[in-house]
N, C-alpha and C positions, 0 to 999 in steps of 0.2 A: 482178758480186759486191760494187758498191759502192752501185750499188740496190737489191739486194735487203734487205743491210745496212740502210740506211735506211727501206726501209718498213717493215720487224718492228720496228726502234725508234718508230717512227711510232705501232705500231700494237699494243705488248707496253702492260701498264700492272701498277702495284705499286701495294701497298696502301703508305697514308703514314696516318702518326700524326700530330696536332697539339694540344698541347695549350700555354696559357697557364702562366704564370709568373715570380716577382719573383725579379730576382737582389738578394737582401742588400749586396752591395760597393757596389750604388748607392746603400744608404742612409748616411748620412753619423750618425755616430757620435759624441758630441760628448763622452761621460765615458768610454768604454774601455769599454764595459759590454756581454756580449755584446748581437748584436738580437735581438728580439724573435720567436717562431715564430710565423712566417707560409702556415707551410702548411695551415690553413683556407681562406684566400682563392685558393689552384689547385687544388682541389680539385674547387668546380662553383662556376658562378655562383653559388647557393644555402648557397654554404656565409658557418659563418661563426666566427666567433670563441668559445670559451667565455668566460662571465663574467654577471654578473648583469641584467638587463635588463627594466623593466617591464612587463608585458605582461599584455592580455586574457585571460580563464578559461578554457573552453570545453570543454563538456562534451559528449555525440556532440548537435554542435549548440547547447546553449542556454548562455548564460553564465552564469555561477557564482563568476563574483571577477574580481579586478583587484590584483593586487600586483606584490611587486617577485622575480623567479625565478633561483635562479640554473643555467645551462647548462653541464653540463659535457662533455666532445669523446667525443664515443662511437665508442672505440676499436677493439670490438670488433663496429661495422658490425650493431649487432641492430636499430636505427631508419631504417627504409625513405625516411624524408620528405625526404633530402636534402643536410639543412643539416652532417650528421654532429656534433649537439647533442643530447643526452638533456637533458630537466629535470630539475633536483635535489628529489621532492619525496618527503616523509614520510608514513611511515604513517596517521598522523592527518589531513593533510594528502587523500591518497587515501581514508581514510572521510569526509571533510566535503565531498570534490566526490561522492558517493554509489556508491563503490564494496564493495561487497559483500567486507571482505578476513578475511572468516571465512570465505567461503566458495574460497578459493584457497589450495592448503597452505599455497606458500612466501609469501602474504603472512603468515599467519596467526602463522606462526611464527616473521617479522623482527619484529609486533608486538607475536609476545611475551618480546624480545630485548630488544625497544626495553624493554618498559616496564622488564625488569628494571636497565638502565642507567638508568633516568628520566629519556631521551632520547627525548622525545613527540610537540617540537611545532621547527618551523623559526625558533622565534626560538632557542630554546636551542642551538644548533648553533654554533658556533665558525670566527671568519672565515679560521680557517686549513684553504685550501682542501681537503688532503687528509681532513682531521678532518671538511669538510664532506658529503667522497663519501663517508664512512661513513654518514653520514644516511639516502644519498640509495637510493631502491628500485627495482631495477631489475624495474617492474612489467608493463614488454615482452617480455619472453624469460617472465616467471612467469603472464603472463595472456594466450595465445594468441590472436591478433584482433584485441589489442588497438596500439594507434601514438600517436603523440606529435607531432605536424605543428609547426612554428615557423617559421609566417608574418612574415618579419625585414619586408615590408615595412609591412604593418599591425601587425607588436609585438603579433601575437596567437595563444596556443600553444592548437589546438582538440587536444583528447585526445578516442581513441576507447576508447569500454570495448561487449564485448559487453551490451544488453541487459539479458539472464538476470541481470548482474553487477551492476546497479546497481540501487539503491535509488528508486524508484518512487513517485511524488505521484498514483496513484488517481483516476479522474473524479471531478468534488465533493466532494473531498476537504477539508475547511475545518482549519487547528490549533486544536486543542480552548482551546489558549489566547486565543484569536479568539471563543471561545462566551463566551456574557452568559445571566447566571442572572438577567434580569431584575429588576425594580425591585419594592418591599416594596408591597403592596397588601392590602386586602380584596376580597373576591368578594359579591355576591348576586345571586341565581338565585330566581324568586319565579313561582308560578301559583297562582293564588288560583278558585276555583270552587266557586260556592252559589246555591240553591235556595230561596223561601220562599213556600207555598202556603198557601191558607187555601179550607175546604171547606163548603158554606152547606146542609145538607141538613137543610129540614125544623125549623130553626131553630135547629138542633141547631151549632152554629160548630169546627171543630176546625184546628189550625192545625201543617199539616207544615214541620218546617225540615233543609235536608242544605249543610253546607260542607265543602270540603278544599282544604286549603293544601300546599305543593309548598314546599319550601327549598333548596335547594343553594347551603351558603357554602365559601368560601373563603378562608385567609389567609398572602398569598408571607410570608416575614420568608427574604432571602436564598438560600440555596439551597435552603430548607424549602419543602414546599408541603401546606400541612392541609388538607383538604377532610371537608367531615360534607353527609353526607343523611336530610333529614328529610318525615315527614309531619305531619300534622294531621286528624282528621277529627272529622266535630260530625253527630250524627245526632241532631236533638231536644235537644240539650243535652245530650248524650251525649258527651262528648269524650274523643279517646284519639289519647293523641301517639306515634311508633312512628318508634326511630333506626335507620333505612334499614344505614349505612354511616360509619365516622370512620375515617379512616387521616390518618396522617403517611409522609409519602414525598420523598426528597431523589436527586440524582444523584450516584453514585462514578465520575465520568467517566474514572477510570484504569484505568480495570477494563470502563466500556462498559458500565454497570451502573446498577442502579435498583435501592434498600434501600428496603422497606414496610414501616412498625409501624400495626396494628392489623389492622382487614379490609381482606381483601383474598380471590382467587381463586390458584388454583396452576395452572400452564401447562399444556396438555395436550396437551403434546409427545410422552411417553411416558405418564402416567397417562388417567384421566380430571382434568379441572378439580371441584375440589372448591372453599368457601366455607370461612376460615378466618378465625382470629382470632388474631394473633398476630406472626410477621417473618419476611419474606419478603427476599432477596436473590436476585437475577438479572438474567440476562447480557439487554440491550434494547440489539433490531438499529437500533432506530429512529437512534443513535447513528454507528450506523455510517454512510456514504456510500452515496447512492441504491448507485452502480451495485455494488455489494458487497453489497446486498440478496438475499436468495434462493439461491437453486442458479441455478452455473453454472460447467460445465468448465473447467480450465485449457489453453490452447493454446500451445505448445510447436513452435518453429523452428528452421533455422541460414540466418543470411542469409548470401548469400555478398559482398555487399555494401550500401551504403547504400542499402536498400530499401523498398518501399512494400507495408503487408499491410492487407487487403479479406477483412474475415470477412461472410458471405452467410448466411441461412437463408431456405428459402422462395423464393429468388428475391432476397429483398431485402437490399439491404445495410446490417448491424447495426452494422457498430467497420470502421475504421478510424488506420491508422495509422503511423508511418515508425519504421524499427529501425535498428541500429548495425550493420560486419558482425559477425557470432557467432552464439552462442546465444542467442535470447531467449522470452520467455513472457510471454502475456497473462493478467491475471486480475483486472482491471475490466472485465470484458462482464457489460451488465446483463443481469438472471435475465431471462427470457421465457416467459412463459404458455403459449406453443405449442410443442409436440414438430417436432421438426425438425432432424438433422444442420446440421453449420455447415460449409460452404466454404469455403477457405481457399487465397486467390490468393498470393503472394510474389514482384511484380515487381521483378527486380533493377537497378540504374544501365543497364548493357547491355541495357534492353528483355526479355530474358530473362522464366519466369516457373515457380514450383511453385506445384503443388498440389495438394489432399489435404485429405480428409472426416474433422471430428474426430467422432464419433459424441456425440448429446444426447436425452437423454431423462427426467424426474424425475420424483422423490413428493415429497409434499412432507418427508417424513423428513431429504430427500437434503440436507446442508449444503457447503458449500466448501472448499477442502483449504485444510488450515491449520487451518480457524474452529471456535472450539470454543465451546459454547449451553449453559448453566447453568441452574439452580434451586435453592435449597436454601428449604426452610419446616420451620416448629415453632412451632404453636401450641393451637389448641383449633377442633373441627369445630366448624363452621356450618351446621344443615340449616334452621332459618328455620321446627321444624314440632319438638314435643317440647321435653323435658327434657336427653335422652343428650346430650351434648358430650365427646367423649371429647378426647385430647388426644394429636396425632403428630404426626412426621417424616417431610421426606417428602424426599429428591435427588433427580435430573434432570441428566444427560448426555449433548452430544450431537456426534461429534466428525468432521470432515470430512477423508479422505487423502484421499492421488494415487491413480489408476487410479477414481475415481469411486465409491469406497469413504465410505460412513459408519458410526460405530460407534454404538452407540448404546444408554443404560441405565440405568434407577434403581429403588432403595428406597424404601421407605414402609412404616411401621409404629406400632401403639400398642399399648397395652394386653392388648385380645383379637384383633387381626389385624399379620399382616407378607404385604407382597407384594416378588417380586424381577423383574424386567425386562430382558430381555437381544435385542438385535439386531443386524440388521445391513441397510443400504441397496447398492446399486448400481445404478450409470447404464447402460444394457445394450446400448445405443447403439441399431442397428436395430430388438432384439427391445426395446425397452424402458426400465424403470425396473421392481425390488422390489423391494420390503423385508418379514424374513420378522425376528420374536418370538417 
């Protein structure tokens, strides 16, 4: 019986739990006050005490800041990083780090409340922990798939937001503050040709001379550009000067547009192009980054982890990037003159892949989602023939919408003529693209 019991004890197993702890009784208390709360150091090896830490801040693995950040206790265990802390970040700081606060209902509401109180920056927070905590925004709960991992050993705070919720700098983007208007200068381009011949026939000498001069002049002064194109012809002394066109032009950077005063041509997107002498304000796509010119669809998807996104067209890789967990969107695909659906592959951290096809085809009128193209012209019609120069005005608007739709329209009118144009364009994917007006 004894041997059986001993054998049973040897083969039986029990669940045992062990954990580290700090007994405050062993700490010497010199001034009689209570010992500080040490529970943060007993929860896990990664746990840290709340307080202020000078950290490097990264957003989706990109460095954005280096500063002192207040960390508060994660009492509700909303942060999965295991540190037991939540960074105390204000609405203004989240906006500074690129988060689209207005697109998150809870954060947008908190921003409105913060503006009412006048407390919008971290520097304005009180030194009192409770009042400072009131400034903290619980973005982890408000924005699913977001996280804040504090690497204590590196003093690094890794903020992760869904890529679709972060303002992105498109490929080829250059801050307009870095644009240069150029130097003040006078320009002259000329071309001169001529011929002089003498015909001797039975003692009767005749002379024939023909000359042609082309002048393209310009003056750059600050943001303004003055241009003139003139020609001169001389046929046996009969000289004739002609002013082909003269105009004054400058960029309106804030509107990505150009202002033209003088001679020019209207845009041909909605109506046929005509010559005018007057004024025109029109959007200039040359001010956009190369990756935002022309039409290309917006690609949307959801990544389960930090993932690689690859886009292929006709078997060739035309785009590759990395996104954070959550929803993402790709808005800076280069416009392709080739038709062909886009094959999108999302490769997760564990090696698994998602595949889907984005239909793609285009007609010239199509615009990118959210892009507005416009032209406003008023002046006098220039035909180059006859004396009929009626005054007219023209307006055209083209706007890109989601799901491959583009709406466009325009007005054109003078004393004896008026025209209205309305139309719609659509990317139909495998069926191509169509526009109707």
